mmCIF file of the N, C-alpha and C atoms, coordinates in Angstrom:
data_MODEL
# 
_entry.id   MODEL 
# 
loop_
_atom_site.group_PDB 
_atom_site.id 
_atom_site.type_symbol 
_atom_site.label_atom_id 
_atom_site.label_alt_id 
_atom_site.label_comp_id 
_atom_site.label_asym_id 
_atom_site.label_entity_id 
_atom_site.label_seq_id 
_atom_site.pdbx_PDB_ins_code 
_atom_site.Cartn_x 
_atom_site.Cartn_y 
_atom_site.Cartn_z 
_atom_site.occupancy 
_atom_site.B_iso_or_equiv 
_atom_site.pdbx_formal_charge 
_atom_site.auth_seq_id 
_atom_site.auth_comp_id 
_atom_site.auth_asym_id 
_atom_site.auth_atom_id 
_atom_site.pdbx_PDB_model_num 
ATOM 1   N N  . MET A 1 1  ? 5.334  9.156   17.730 1.00 0.00 ? 1  MET A N  1 
ATOM 2   C CA . MET A 1 1  ? 6.559  8.639   18.334 1.00 0.00 ? 1  MET A CA 1 
ATOM 3   C C  . MET A 1 1  ? 6.368  7.125   18.560 1.00 0.00 ? 1  MET A C  1 
ATOM 4   N N  . LEU A 1 2  ? 7.438  6.368   18.329 1.00 0.00 ? 2  LEU A N  1 
ATOM 5   C CA . LEU A 1 2  ? 7.364  4.926   18.498 1.00 0.00 ? 2  LEU A CA 1 
ATOM 6   C C  . LEU A 1 2  ? 7.440  4.527   19.952 1.00 0.00 ? 2  LEU A C  1 
ATOM 7   N N  . CYS A 1 3  ? 6.644  3.522   20.324 1.00 0.00 ? 3  CYS A N  1 
ATOM 8   C CA . CYS A 1 3  ? 6.769  2.979   21.687 1.00 0.00 ? 3  CYS A CA 1 
ATOM 9   C C  . CYS A 1 3  ? 7.949  2.011   21.697 1.00 0.00 ? 3  CYS A C  1 
ATOM 10  N N  . MET A 1 4  ? 8.358  1.564   22.870 1.00 0.00 ? 4  MET A N  1 
ATOM 11  C CA . MET A 1 4  ? 9.537  0.706   22.980 1.00 0.00 ? 4  MET A CA 1 
ATOM 12  C C  . MET A 1 4  ? 9.425  -0.570  22.165 1.00 0.00 ? 4  MET A C  1 
ATOM 13  N N  . GLU A 1 5  ? 8.250  -1.232  22.188 1.00 0.00 ? 5  GLU A N  1 
ATOM 14  C CA . GLU A 1 5  ? 8.099  -2.470  21.444 1.00 0.00 ? 5  GLU A CA 1 
ATOM 15  C C  . GLU A 1 5  ? 8.228  -2.260  19.963 1.00 0.00 ? 5  GLU A C  1 
ATOM 16  N N  . GLU A 1 6  ? 7.665  -1.172  19.438 1.00 0.00 ? 6  GLU A N  1 
ATOM 17  C CA . GLU A 1 6  ? 7.772  -0.887  18.002 1.00 0.00 ? 6  GLU A CA 1 
ATOM 18  C C  . GLU A 1 6  ? 9.216  -0.541  17.650 1.00 0.00 ? 6  GLU A C  1 
ATOM 19  N N  . TRP A 1 7  ? 9.887  0.201   18.496 1.00 0.00 ? 7  TRP A N  1 
ATOM 20  C CA . TRP A 1 7  ? 11.262 0.608   18.228 1.00 0.00 ? 7  TRP A CA 1 
ATOM 21  C C  . TRP A 1 7  ? 12.159 -0.630  18.176 1.00 0.00 ? 7  TRP A C  1 
ATOM 22  N N  . GLN A 1 8  ? 11.936 -1.580  19.102 1.00 0.00 ? 8  GLN A N  1 
ATOM 23  C CA . GLN A 1 8  ? 12.756 -2.796  19.125 1.00 0.00 ? 8  GLN A CA 1 
ATOM 24  C C  . GLN A 1 8  ? 12.656 -3.542  17.788 1.00 0.00 ? 8  GLN A C  1 
ATOM 25  N N  . HIS A 1 9  ? 11.496 -3.571  17.195 1.00 0.00 ? 9  HIS A N  1 
ATOM 26  C CA . HIS A 1 9  ? 11.339 -4.249  15.920 1.00 0.00 ? 9  HIS A CA 1 
ATOM 27  C C  . HIS A 1 9  ? 11.895 -3.425  14.782 1.00 0.00 ? 9  HIS A C  1 
ATOM 28  N N  . THR A 1 10 ? 11.517 -2.166  14.723 1.00 0.00 ? 10 THR A N  1 
ATOM 29  C CA . THR A 1 10 ? 11.924 -1.331  13.589 1.00 0.00 ? 10 THR A CA 1 
ATOM 30  C C  . THR A 1 10 ? 13.409 -0.988  13.603 1.00 0.00 ? 10 THR A C  1 
ATOM 31  N N  . ALA A 1 11 ? 14.041 -1.123  14.741 1.00 0.00 ? 11 ALA A N  1 
ATOM 32  C CA . ALA A 1 11 ? 15.480 -0.810  14.838 1.00 0.00 ? 11 ALA A CA 1 
ATOM 33  C C  . ALA A 1 11 ? 16.312 -2.115  14.918 1.00 0.00 ? 11 ALA A C  1 
ATOM 34  N N  . ALA A 1 12 ? 15.736 -3.230  14.507 1.00 0.00 ? 12 ALA A N  1 
ATOM 35  C CA . ALA A 1 12 ? 16.478 -4.511  14.560 1.00 0.00 ? 12 ALA A CA 1 
ATOM 36  C C  . ALA A 1 12 ? 17.252 -4.744  13.271 1.00 0.00 ? 12 ALA A C  1 
ATOM 37  N N  . PHE A 1 13 ? 18.436 -5.296  13.433 1.00 0.00 ? 13 PHE A N  1 
ATOM 38  C CA . PHE A 1 13 ? 19.316 -5.616  12.308 1.00 0.00 ? 13 PHE A CA 1 
ATOM 39  C C  . PHE A 1 13 ? 19.860 -7.015  12.480 1.00 0.00 ? 13 PHE A C  1 
ATOM 40  N N  . VAL A 1 14 ? 20.102 -7.698  11.360 1.00 0.00 ? 14 VAL A N  1 
ATOM 41  C CA . VAL A 1 14 ? 20.794 -8.970  11.373 1.00 0.00 ? 14 VAL A CA 1 
ATOM 42  C C  . VAL A 1 14 ? 22.159 -8.713  10.717 1.00 0.00 ? 14 VAL A C  1 
ATOM 43  N N  . VAL A 1 15 ? 23.194 -9.114  11.388 1.00 0.00 ? 15 VAL A N  1 
ATOM 44  C CA . VAL A 1 15 ? 24.560 -8.973  10.850 1.00 0.00 ? 15 VAL A CA 1 
ATOM 45  C C  . VAL A 1 15 ? 25.153 -10.351 10.666 1.00 0.00 ? 15 VAL A C  1 
ATOM 46  N N  . GLN A 1 16 ? 25.600 -10.620 9.460  1.00 0.00 ? 16 GLN A N  1 
ATOM 47  C CA . GLN A 1 16 ? 26.172 -11.894 9.137  1.00 0.00 ? 16 GLN A CA 1 
ATOM 48  C C  . GLN A 1 16 ? 27.599 -11.653 8.650  1.00 0.00 ? 16 GLN A C  1 
ATOM 49  N N  . PHE A 1 17 ? 28.560 -12.293 9.324  1.00 0.00 ? 17 PHE A N  1 
ATOM 50  C CA . PHE A 1 17 ? 29.967 -12.093 8.980  1.00 0.00 ? 17 PHE A CA 1 
ATOM 51  C C  . PHE A 1 17 ? 30.434 -13.225 8.073  1.00 0.00 ? 17 PHE A C  1 
ATOM 52  N N  . ARG A 1 18 ? 31.270 -12.860 7.098  1.00 0.00 ? 18 ARG A N  1 
ATOM 53  C CA . ARG A 1 18 ? 31.859 -13.839 6.185  1.00 0.00 ? 18 ARG A CA 1 
ATOM 54  C C  . ARG A 1 18 ? 33.092 -14.467 6.822  1.00 0.00 ? 18 ARG A C  1 
ATOM 55  N N  . ALA A 1 19 ? 33.539 -15.568 6.264  1.00 0.00 ? 19 ALA A N  1 
ATOM 56  C CA . ALA A 1 19 ? 34.680 -16.287 6.807  1.00 0.00 ? 19 ALA A CA 1 
ATOM 57  C C  . ALA A 1 19 ? 35.953 -15.433 6.802  1.00 0.00 ? 19 ALA A C  1 
ATOM 58  N N  . GLY A 1 20 ? 36.042 -14.444 5.939  1.00 0.00 ? 20 GLY A N  1 
ATOM 59  C CA . GLY A 1 20 ? 37.244 -13.608 5.857  1.00 0.00 ? 20 GLY A CA 1 
ATOM 60  C C  . GLY A 1 20 ? 37.353 -12.583 6.998  1.00 0.00 ? 20 GLY A C  1 
ATOM 61  N N  . THR A 1 21 ? 36.346 -12.513 7.845  1.00 0.00 ? 21 THR A N  1 
ATOM 62  C CA . THR A 1 21 ? 36.377 -11.540 8.939  1.00 0.00 ? 21 THR A CA 1 
ATOM 63  C C  . THR A 1 21 ? 37.467 -11.897 9.941  1.00 0.00 ? 21 THR A C  1 
ATOM 64  N N  . ASP A 1 22 ? 38.240 -10.899 10.296 1.00 0.00 ? 22 ASP A N  1 
ATOM 65  C CA . ASP A 1 22 ? 39.253 -11.023 11.360 1.00 0.00 ? 22 ASP A CA 1 
ATOM 66  C C  . ASP A 1 22 ? 39.214 -9.733  12.156 1.00 0.00 ? 22 ASP A C  1 
ATOM 67  N N  . ILE A 1 23 ? 38.407 -9.700  13.206 1.00 0.00 ? 23 ILE A N  1 
ATOM 68  C CA . ILE A 1 23 ? 38.182 -8.475  13.943 1.00 0.00 ? 23 ILE A CA 1 
ATOM 69  C C  . ILE A 1 23 ? 39.462 -7.951  14.529 1.00 0.00 ? 23 ILE A C  1 
ATOM 70  N N  . GLU A 1 24 ? 40.297 -8.830  15.037 1.00 0.00 ? 24 GLU A N  1 
ATOM 71  C CA . GLU A 1 24 ? 41.558 -8.380  15.626 1.00 0.00 ? 24 GLU A CA 1 
ATOM 72  C C  . GLU A 1 24 ? 42.461 -7.685  14.606 1.00 0.00 ? 24 GLU A C  1 
ATOM 73  N N  . ALA A 1 25 ? 42.364 -8.100  13.376 1.00 0.00 ? 25 ALA A N  1 
ATOM 74  C CA . ALA A 1 25 ? 43.163 -7.465  12.302 1.00 0.00 ? 25 ALA A CA 1 
ATOM 75  C C  . ALA A 1 25 ? 42.440 -6.274  11.679 1.00 0.00 ? 25 ALA A C  1 
ATOM 76  N N  . GLY A 1 26 ? 41.215 -5.994  12.157 1.00 0.00 ? 26 GLY A N  1 
ATOM 77  C CA . GLY A 1 26 ? 40.447 -4.863  11.631 1.00 0.00 ? 26 GLY A CA 1 
ATOM 78  C C  . GLY A 1 26 ? 39.768 -5.179  10.304 1.00 0.00 ? 26 GLY A C  1 
ATOM 79  N N  . ARG A 1 27 ? 39.582 -6.432  9.985  1.00 0.00 ? 27 ARG A N  1 
ATOM 80  C CA . ARG A 1 27 ? 38.966 -6.816  8.703  1.00 0.00 ? 27 ARG A CA 1 
ATOM 81  C C  . ARG A 1 27 ? 37.576 -7.379  8.951  1.00 0.00 ? 27 ARG A C  1 
ATOM 82  N N  . LEU A 1 28 ? 36.565 -6.652  8.552  1.00 0.00 ? 28 LEU A N  1 
ATOM 83  C CA . LEU A 1 28 ? 35.184 -7.100  8.673  1.00 0.00 ? 28 LEU A CA 1 
ATOM 84  C C  . LEU A 1 28 ? 34.549 -7.222  7.301  1.00 0.00 ? 28 LEU A C  1 
ATOM 85  N N  . GLU A 1 29 ? 33.953 -8.373  7.035  1.00 0.00 ? 29 GLU A N  1 
ATOM 86  C CA . GLU A 1 29 ? 33.285 -8.578  5.776  1.00 0.00 ? 29 GLU A CA 1 
ATOM 87  C C  . GLU A 1 29 ? 31.982 -9.299  6.065  1.00 0.00 ? 29 GLU A C  1 
ATOM 88  N N  . GLY A 1 30 ? 30.923 -8.902  5.363  1.00 0.00 ? 30 GLY A N  1 
ATOM 89  C CA . GLY A 1 30 ? 29.667 -9.587  5.575  1.00 0.00 ? 30 GLY A CA 1 
ATOM 90  C C  . GLY A 1 30 ? 28.475 -8.878  4.967  1.00 0.00 ? 30 GLY A C  1 
ATOM 91  N N  . ARG A 1 31 ? 27.348 -9.129  5.584  1.00 0.00 ? 31 ARG A N  1 
ATOM 92  C CA . ARG A 1 31 ? 26.092 -8.570  5.105  1.00 0.00 ? 31 ARG A CA 1 
ATOM 93  C C  . ARG A 1 31 ? 25.268 -8.132  6.294  1.00 0.00 ? 31 ARG A C  1 
ATOM 94  N N  . VAL A 1 32 ? 24.580 -7.014  6.173  1.00 0.00 ? 32 VAL A N  1 
ATOM 95  C CA . VAL A 1 32 ? 23.698 -6.515  7.216  1.00 0.00 ? 32 VAL A CA 1 
ATOM 96  C C  . VAL A 1 32 ? 22.329 -6.307  6.598  1.00 0.00 ? 32 VAL A C  1 
ATOM 97  N N  . GLU A 1 33 ? 21.290 -6.662  7.354  1.00 0.00 ? 33 GLU A N  1 
ATOM 98  C CA . GLU A 1 33 ? 19.908 -6.497  6.872  1.00 0.00 ? 33 GLU A CA 1 
ATOM 99  C C  . GLU A 1 33 ? 19.066 -5.821  7.941  1.00 0.00 ? 33 GLU A C  1 
ATOM 100 N N  . HIS A 1 34 ? 18.289 -4.831  7.514  1.00 0.00 ? 34 HIS A N  1 
ATOM 101 C CA . HIS A 1 34 ? 17.342 -4.191  8.417  1.00 0.00 ? 34 HIS A CA 1 
ATOM 102 C C  . HIS A 1 34 ? 16.086 -5.064  8.422  1.00 0.00 ? 34 HIS A C  1 
ATOM 103 N N  . VAL A 1 35 ? 15.711 -5.562  9.579  1.00 0.00 ? 35 VAL A N  1 
ATOM 104 C CA . VAL A 1 35 ? 14.625 -6.537  9.693  1.00 0.00 ? 35 VAL A CA 1 
ATOM 105 C C  . VAL A 1 35 ? 13.305 -5.996  9.191  1.00 0.00 ? 35 VAL A C  1 
ATOM 106 N N  . ALA A 1 36 ? 12.929 -4.820  9.602  1.00 0.00 ? 36 ALA A N  1 
ATOM 107 C CA . ALA A 1 36 ? 11.601 -4.300  9.238  1.00 0.00 ? 36 ALA A CA 1 
ATOM 108 C C  . ALA A 1 36 ? 11.422 -4.024  7.754  1.00 0.00 ? 36 ALA A C  1 
ATOM 109 N N  . SER A 1 37 ? 12.465 -3.521  7.129  1.00 0.00 ? 37 SER A N  1 
ATOM 110 C CA . SER A 1 37 ? 12.336 -3.125  5.697  1.00 0.00 ? 37 SER A CA 1 
ATOM 111 C C  . SER A 1 37 ? 12.957 -4.178  4.749  1.00 0.00 ? 37 SER A C  1 
ATOM 112 N N  . THR A 1 38 ? 13.710 -5.084  5.288  1.00 0.00 ? 38 THR A N  1 
ATOM 113 C CA . THR A 1 38 ? 14.468 -6.097  4.556  1.00 0.00 ? 38 THR A CA 1 
ATOM 114 C C  . THR A 1 38 ? 15.537 -5.490  3.644  1.00 0.00 ? 38 THR A C  1 
ATOM 115 N N  . ARG A 1 39 ? 15.841 -4.204  3.821  1.00 0.00 ? 39 ARG A N  1 
ATOM 116 C CA . ARG A 1 39 ? 16.924 -3.582  3.054  1.00 0.00 ? 39 ARG A CA 1 
ATOM 117 C C  . ARG A 1 39 ? 18.241 -4.201  3.549  1.00 0.00 ? 39 ARG A C  1 
ATOM 118 N N  . ALA A 1 40 ? 19.126 -4.476  2.646  1.00 0.00 ? 40 ALA A N  1 
ATOM 119 C CA . ALA A 1 40 ? 20.379 -5.153  2.998  1.00 0.00 ? 40 ALA A CA 1 
ATOM 120 C C  . ALA A 1 40 ? 21.550 -4.544  2.233  1.00 0.00 ? 40 ALA A C  1 
ATOM 121 N N  . LYS A 1 41 ? 22.727 -4.768  2.818  1.00 0.00 ? 41 LYS A N  1 
ATOM 122 C CA . LYS A 1 41 ? 23.958 -4.263  2.184  1.00 0.00 ? 41 LYS A CA 1 
ATOM 123 C C  . LYS A 1 41 ? 25.096 -5.168  2.581  1.00 0.00 ? 41 LYS A C  1 
ATOM 124 N N  . ARG A 1 42 ? 25.978 -5.400  1.614  1.00 0.00 ? 42 ARG A N  1 
ATOM 125 C CA . ARG A 1 42 ? 27.246 -6.087  1.924  1.00 0.00 ? 42 ARG A CA 1 
ATOM 126 C C  . ARG A 1 42 ? 28.212 -5.013  2.440  1.00 0.00 ? 42 ARG A C  1 
ATOM 127 N N  . PHE A 1 43 ? 29.026 -5.385  3.410  1.00 0.00 ? 43 PHE A N  1 
ATOM 128 C CA . PHE A 1 43 ? 30.019 -4.418  3.953  1.00 0.00 ? 43 PHE A CA 1 
ATOM 129 C C  . PHE A 1 43 ? 31.398 -5.076  3.939  1.00 0.00 ? 43 PHE A C  1 
ATOM 130 N N  . ASN A 1 44 ? 32.402 -4.185  3.832  1.00 0.00 ? 44 ASN A N  1 
ATOM 131 C CA . ASN A 1 44 ? 33.806 -4.629  3.793  1.00 0.00 ? 44 ASN A CA 1 
ATOM 132 C C  . ASN A 1 44 ? 34.618 -3.932  4.882  1.00 0.00 ? 44 ASN A C  1 
ATOM 133 N N  . SER A 1 45 ? 33.926 -3.210  5.746  1.00 0.00 ? 45 SER A N  1 
ATOM 134 C CA . SER A 1 45 ? 34.636 -2.537  6.851  1.00 0.00 ? 45 SER A CA 1 
ATOM 135 C C  . SER A 1 45 ? 33.621 -2.195  7.934  1.00 0.00 ? 45 SER A C  1 
ATOM 136 N N  . LEU A 1 46 ? 34.141 -1.902  9.114  1.00 0.00 ? 46 LEU A N  1 
ATOM 137 C CA . LEU A 1 46 ? 33.267 -1.463  10.206 1.00 0.00 ? 46 LEU A CA 1 
ATOM 138 C C  . LEU A 1 46 ? 32.577 -0.175  9.822  1.00 0.00 ? 46 LEU A C  1 
ATOM 139 N N  . ASP A 1 47 ? 33.268 0.707   9.147  1.00 0.00 ? 47 ASP A N  1 
ATOM 140 C CA . ASP A 1 47 ? 32.653 1.976   8.714  1.00 0.00 ? 47 ASP A CA 1 
ATOM 141 C C  . ASP A 1 47 ? 31.459 1.724   7.803  1.00 0.00 ? 47 ASP A C  1 
ATOM 142 N N  . ASP A 1 48 ? 31.613 0.848   6.833  1.00 0.00 ? 48 ASP A N  1 
ATOM 143 C CA . ASP A 1 48 ? 30.471 0.493   5.938  1.00 0.00 ? 48 ASP A CA 1 
ATOM 144 C C  . ASP A 1 48 ? 29.276 -0.004  6.735  1.00 0.00 ? 48 ASP A C  1 
ATOM 145 N N  . LEU A 1 49 ? 29.539 -0.909  7.654  1.00 0.00 ? 49 LEU A N  1 
ATOM 146 C CA . LEU A 1 49 ? 28.482 -1.473  8.495  1.00 0.00 ? 49 LEU A CA 1 
ATOM 147 C C  . LEU A 1 49 ? 27.760 -0.386  9.262  1.00 0.00 ? 49 LEU A C  1 
ATOM 148 N N  . LEU A 1 50 ? 28.528 0.432   9.969  1.00 0.00 ? 50 LEU A N  1 
ATOM 149 C CA . LEU A 1 50 ? 27.961 1.486   10.811 1.00 0.00 ? 50 LEU A CA 1 
ATOM 150 C C  . LEU A 1 50 ? 27.253 2.572   10.011 1.00 0.00 ? 50 LEU A C  1 
ATOM 151 N N  . GLN A 1 51 ? 27.754 2.885   8.837  1.00 0.00 ? 51 GLN A N  1 
ATOM 152 C CA . GLN A 1 51 ? 27.101 3.890   7.991  1.00 0.00 ? 51 GLN A CA 1 
ATOM 153 C C  . GLN A 1 51 ? 25.729 3.420   7.565  1.00 0.00 ? 51 GLN A C  1 
ATOM 154 N N  . PHE A 1 52 ? 25.597 2.140   7.196  1.00 0.00 ? 52 PHE A N  1 
ATOM 155 C CA . PHE A 1 52 ? 24.305 1.601   6.801  1.00 0.00 ? 52 PHE A CA 1 
ATOM 156 C C  . PHE A 1 52 ? 23.319 1.672   7.985  1.00 0.00 ? 52 PHE A C  1 
ATOM 157 N N  . ILE A 1 53 ? 23.750 1.219   9.137  1.00 0.00 ? 53 ILE A N  1 
ATOM 158 C CA . ILE A 1 53 ? 22.882 1.221   10.308 1.00 0.00 ? 53 ILE A CA 1 
ATOM 159 C C  . ILE A 1 53 ? 22.493 2.649   10.690 1.00 0.00 ? 53 ILE A C  1 
ATOM 160 N N  . ALA A 1 54 ? 23.444 3.564   10.662 1.00 0.00 ? 54 ALA A N  1 
ATOM 161 C CA . ALA A 1 54 ? 23.147 4.966   11.005 1.00 0.00 ? 54 ALA A CA 1 
ATOM 162 C C  . ALA A 1 54 ? 22.162 5.579   10.044 1.00 0.00 ? 54 ALA A C  1 
ATOM 163 N N  . ALA A 1 55 ? 22.273 5.298   8.748  1.00 0.00 ? 55 ALA A N  1 
ATOM 164 C CA . ALA A 1 55 ? 21.331 5.823   7.754  1.00 0.00 ? 55 ALA A CA 1 
ATOM 165 C C  . ALA A 1 55 ? 19.918 5.339   8.005  1.00 0.00 ? 55 ALA A C  1 
ATOM 166 N N  . ILE A 1 56 ? 19.781 4.048   8.290  1.00 0.00 ? 56 ILE A N  1 
ATOM 167 C CA . ILE A 1 56 ? 18.441 3.511   8.545  1.00 0.00 ? 56 ILE A CA 1 
ATOM 168 C C  . ILE A 1 56 ? 17.834 4.112   9.817  1.00 0.00 ? 56 ILE A C  1 
ATOM 169 N N  . LEU A 1 57 ? 18.623 4.204   10.886 1.00 0.00 ? 57 LEU A N  1 
ATOM 170 C CA . LEU A 1 57 ? 18.108 4.785   12.132 1.00 0.00 ? 57 LEU A CA 1 
ATOM 171 C C  . LEU A 1 57 ? 17.746 6.242   11.967 1.00 0.00 ? 57 LEU A C  1 
ATOM 172 N N  . LYS A 1 58 ? 18.520 6.977   11.162 1.00 0.00 ? 58 LYS A N  1 
ATOM 173 C CA . LYS A 1 58 ? 18.172 8.397   10.908 1.00 0.00 ? 58 LYS A CA 1 
ATOM 174 C C  . LYS A 1 58 ? 16.864 8.477   10.150 1.00 0.00 ? 58 LYS A C  1 
ATOM 175 N N  . GLU A 1 59 ? 16.672 7.635   9.157  1.00 0.00 ? 59 GLU A N  1 
ATOM 176 C CA . GLU A 1 59 ? 15.378 7.619   8.434  1.00 0.00 ? 59 GLU A CA 1 
ATOM 177 C C  . GLU A 1 59 ? 14.216 7.348   9.371  1.00 0.00 ? 59 GLU A C  1 
ATOM 178 N N  . LEU A 1 60 ? 14.406 6.400   10.276 1.00 0.00 ? 60 LEU A N  1 
ATOM 179 C CA . LEU A 1 60 ? 13.343 6.069   11.228 1.00 0.00 ? 60 LEU A CA 1 
ATOM 180 C C  . LEU A 1 60 ? 13.030 7.263   12.137 1.00 0.00 ? 60 LEU A C  1 
ATOM 181 N N  . ARG A 1 61 ? 14.062 7.910   12.642 1.00 0.00 ? 61 ARG A N  1 
ATOM 182 C CA . ARG A 1 61 ? 13.854 9.068   13.511 1.00 0.00 ? 61 ARG A CA 1 
ATOM 183 C C  . ARG A 1 61 ? 13.164 10.199  12.756 1.00 0.00 ? 61 ARG A C  1 
ATOM 184 N N  . ASP A 1 62 ? 13.655 10.470  11.523 1.00 0.00 ? 62 ASP A N  1 
ATOM 185 C CA . ASP A 1 62 ? 13.066 11.527  10.712 1.00 0.00 ? 62 ASP A CA 1 
ATOM 186 C C  . ASP A 1 62 ? 11.609 11.266  10.393 1.00 0.00 ? 62 ASP A C  1 
ATOM 187 N N  . SER A 1 63 ? 11.265 10.038  10.058 1.00 0.00 ? 63 SER A N  1 
ATOM 188 C CA . SER A 1 63 ? 9.880  9.726   9.705  1.00 0.00 ? 63 SER A CA 1 
ATOM 189 C C  . SER A 1 63 ? 8.968  9.783   10.929 1.00 0.00 ? 63 SER A C  1 
ATOM 190 N N  . ASN A 1 64 ? 9.500  9.562   12.097 1.00 0.00 ? 64 ASN A N  1 
ATOM 191 C CA . ASN A 1 64 ? 8.685  9.622   13.336 1.00 0.00 ? 64 ASN A CA 1 
ATOM 192 C C  . ASN A 1 64 ? 8.500  11.044  13.829 1.00 0.00 ? 64 ASN A C  1 
ATOM 193 N N  . GLU A 1 65 ? 9.325  11.962  13.382 1.00 0.00 ? 65 GLU A N  1 
ATOM 194 C CA . GLU A 1 65 ? 9.228  13.366  13.833 1.00 0.00 ? 65 GLU A CA 1 
ATOM 195 C C  . GLU A 1 65 ? 8.194  14.112  12.972 1.00 0.00 ? 65 GLU A C  1 
ATOM 196 N N  . GLN A 1 66 ? 7.781  13.546  11.875 1.00 0.00 ? 66 GLN A N  1 
ATOM 197 C CA . GLN A 1 66 ? 6.822  14.232  10.976 1.00 0.00 ? 66 GLN A CA 1 
ATOM 198 C C  . GLN A 1 66 ? 5.411  14.120  11.481 1.00 0.00 ? 66 GLN A C  1 
# 
């Protein structure tokens, strides 16, 4: 199981929004990167962003349960 310091690093993400983002209008565009693995994805919606983050966090949890 990960300790708090390890979790803070392995669960860290950088989110970069593009100029076309208009949160009030529900338009999110940008790029998200998982800090520990450097895996990245461009997103065009809040759902895309959250799906990427959820998938990475699930992988982390699953790998720590083994």
